[in-house]
C-alpha positions in Angstrom: 19.3 -2.3 -0.7 17.8 1.1 0.0 14.2 2.0 -0.6 12.1 4.8 -2.1 9.3 7.1 -1.4 6.2 8.2 -3.4 3.8 10.9 -2.3 0.3 12.3 -3.3 -1.9 15.0 -1.8 -5.5 14.0 -1.2 -8.2 16.6 -0.7 -9.6 14.9 2.4 -8.9 15.2 6.1 -6.2 13.0 7.6 -8.7 11.0 9.6 -10.6 10.1 6.4 -7.5 8.9 4.6 -6.3 7.0 7.7 -9.7 5.3 7.9 -9.5 4.4 4.2 -6.1 2.7 4.8 -7.5 0.7 7.8 -10.3 -0.6 5.6 -8.4 -1.7 2.5 -10.7 -4.7 2.3 -13.6 -2.3 1.5 -11.5 0.2 -0.5 -9.5 -1.8 -3.0 -8.6 0.9 -5.6 -6.6 -1.2 -8.0 -8.8 -2.3 -11.0 -7.0 -5.6 -11.2 -8.0 -6.6 -7.6 -10.6 -9.3 -7.6 -10.9 -9.7 -3.9 -9.4 -8.6 -0.5 -9.7 -10.7 2.6 -8.9 -9.1 6.0 -7.6 -11.4 8.8 -8.7 -11.3 11.5 -12.1 -9.7 10.8 -13.1 -6.7 12.9 -11.1 -3.5 13.7 -7.7 -3.2 12.0 -4.8 -3.3 14.4 -1.1 -4.2 14.3 -0.9 -7.7 13.0 -3.9 -7.4 10.7 -3.3 -9.1 7.3 -4.9 -8.1 4.0 -4.7 -10.8 1.3 -5.3 -9.5 -2.2 -6.3 -11.6 -5.2 -5.3 -10.0 -8.5 -5.8 -10.7 -12.2 -2.2 -11.1 -13.3 -0.6 -11.2 -16.7 -2.3 -13.4 -19.2 -5.4 -13.5 -17.0 -3.8 -15.7 -14.3 -4.7 -14.9 -10.7 -1.9 -13.8 -8.3 -2.0 -13.5 -4.6 -0.2 -10.8 -2.5 -0.3 -10.0 1.2 0.2 -6.9 3.3 0.5 -7.1 7.1 0.1 -3.9 9.2 2.9 -4.1 11.8 2.4 -0.9 13.7 -0.3 1.9 13.7 0.0 5.5 14.9 -3.5 6.8 14.5 -3.8 9.5 11.8 0.0 9.6 11.4 1.6 6.3 10.2 0.8 2.7 9.2 3.9 0.4 9.1 3.6 -2.7 7.0 5.4 -5.7 5.5 4.3 -7.5 2.4 4.7 -10.6 0.3 4.4 -9.6 -3.4 5.7 -12.3 -5.6 9.5 -12.2 -5.5 9.8 -9.2 -3.1 9.1 -8.8 0.6 8.7 -5.1 1.0 8.8 -3.3 4.4 7.7 0.3 4.8 5.1 2.7 6.0 2.2 4.9 4.9 2.8 8.4 6.4 0.0 10.9 6.7 0.6 14.6 7.1 -2.1 17.4 7.2 -1.8 20.1 4.5 -3.8 23.2 3.8 -5.7 21.3 1.1 -6.2 18.0 2.9 -3.6 15.2 3.5 -0.2 14.4 2.1 0.0 10.6 1.9 3.4 9.1 1.4 4.5 5.5 1.0 8.0 4.9 2.1 9.5 1.5 1.2 12.5 1.0 3.4 13.5 -2.3 1.9 12.2 -4.4 -1.0 13.9 -7.6 0.2 13.9 -9.5 -3.2 14.3 -13.2 -3.0 16.1 -15.6 -5.4 17.7 -14.4 -8.6 15.9 -11.0 -8.3 18.4 -10.0 -5.7 20.7 -9.1 -8.5 18.0 -6.8 -10.0 17.5 -4.6 -7.0 18.2 -1.3 -8.7 15.6 -2.1 -11.4 13.1 -3.3 -8.8 13.5 0.0 -7.0 12.6 2.0 -10.2 9.7 -0.3 -11.0 8.4 -0.2 -7.4 8.4 3.6 -7.3 6.4 3.7 -10.5 3.9 1.1 -9.2 3.4 3.0 -5.9 3.0 6.3 -7.6 0.1 4.8 -9.6 -1.4 3.1 -6.5 -1.3 6.4 -4.6 -3.0 8.2 -7.5 -5.8 5.6 -7.4 -6.1 6.0 -3.6 -6.4 9.8 -4.2 -9.1 9.3 -6.7 -11.0 6.8 -4.6 -10.8 9.1 -1.5 -11.9 12.2 -3.4 -14.8 10.5 -5.0 -16.2 9.8 -1.5 -16.7 13.5 -0.8 
């Protein structure tokens, strides 16, 4: 199954936005996030895992995971995740613009498991909507730091 892309422009320098991504444990911008644990502690590198605890539907807690698989400073952060029934693979791509940074998330594959494999086209639409909202929250969080 193919992926999708969502993009936002943030009025901050590329280095600031890249630093924000490397420190997701300190910069959780989703209001449903209860906690973020970074493993291992210390500087973020390829292999670093972020474990997110969220308030799910009906107040139940849900756990998700994102592992950074490759880093190109101030350009790209590749990742894979474990988000319920999907195992997305993709990258954050940072590009300088006249007004700051264009941040894109490119999901190459959603990799749904179980019966959701049949719902791949719907998952793609939902995923794009979710990431558009997340990128907007990242924009707001970055621009508040000015």
